[in-house]
C-alpha positions in Angstrom: 5.5 23.5 5.2 6.1 20.0 3.9 8.7 18.7 1.6 9.3 20.1 -1.8 10.0 17.7 -4.6 10.6 18.1 -8.3 11.4 15.5 -10.9 12.7 16.8 -14.2 11.4 13.7 -15.9 7.9 15.1 -15.6 6.4 12.3 -13.4 5.8 14.3 -10.2 6.1 17.8 -9.1 4.9 17.9 -5.5 5.4 21.2 -3.9 4.0 20.4 -0.5 3.8 17.0 1.1 2.6 16.5 4.7 1.9 13.3 6.5 0.8 12.2 9.9 -1.3 9.8 11.9 -4.5 10.2 13.9 -6.5 8.0 16.3 -10.2 7.6 15.5 -12.6 6.4 18.2 -15.4 4.2 16.7 -18.9 3.7 18.0 -20.8 0.4 18.3 -21.2 0.2 14.5 -17.5 0.7 13.8 -18.1 4.3 12.6 -16.1 7.4 13.6 -14.4 10.5 12.3 -11.9 13.1 13.4 -10.7 16.4 12.1 -7.1 16.8 10.9 -5.4 20.2 10.7 -2.2 20.6 8.7 0.7 22.3 10.4 0.8 25.0 7.7 -1.9 26.1 5.2 -1.4 24.5 1.7 -1.4 26.6 -1.5 -4.3 24.6 -2.9 -6.6 21.8 -1.7 -4.3 18.7 -1.6 -4.9 15.1 -2.7 -5.2 13.0 0.5 -4.6 9.3 1.0 -5.5 7.5 4.3 -4.9 4.0 5.4 -5.7 2.1 8.6 -2.5 1.1 10.4 -3.6 -2.3 11.5 -3.3 -4.8 8.6 -6.2 -7.1 9.5 -8.9 -4.5 10.2 -11.8 -4.3 7.7 -13.9 -1.2 7.0 -14.0 1.8 4.7 -11.9 4.9 5.2 -12.6 8.1 3.4 -11.9 11.9 3.6 -14.5 14.7 3.8 -14.4 18.5 4.0 -10.9 18.8 2.4 -9.6 22.4 2.5 -6.2 24.0 2.4 -6.1 23.8 6.2 -7.1 20.2 6.7 -9.7 17.5 6.3 -12.0 15.1 8.2 -10.9 11.4 8.3 -14.0 9.1 8.3 -14.1 5.4 9.1 -17.3 3.4 8.3 -18.1 -0.1 9.2 -14.8 -1.0 10.9 -14.4 -4.3 12.6 -13.2 -2.3 15.6 -16.4 -1.4 17.4 -16.4 0.9 20.4 -12.6 1.2 20.2 -9.7 3.2 18.6 -8.2 2.9 15.1 -4.9 4.4 14.1 -5.0 6.0 10.6 -1.9 7.2 8.7 -2.4 9.9 6.1 -0.5 11.8 3.4 -1.5 15.1 1.8 0.1 16.2 -1.5 -0.4 19.7 -2.8 0.8 20.3 -6.4 -0.3 24.0 -6.5 2.5 26.4 -7.3 
């Protein structure tokens, strides 16, 4: 599974952290999505953060269908139409 972190100061206790990147193919409107599967099942549904790798690209990026096994990464209205975007993601599960 991912990395296990504990801070005794009480600020964070992340038991499972997994990260990766995925390429999303967009349509003519700059919309697209792709499923992401975690390498190992999490203990609980994690918090997920996604960001588009290219700094000058506009559009919305969200997640959908989050489970202990993975999620769907969704791009909407990207400036990249009929192309490919690279998205970096981090999933943090704090379930014991």
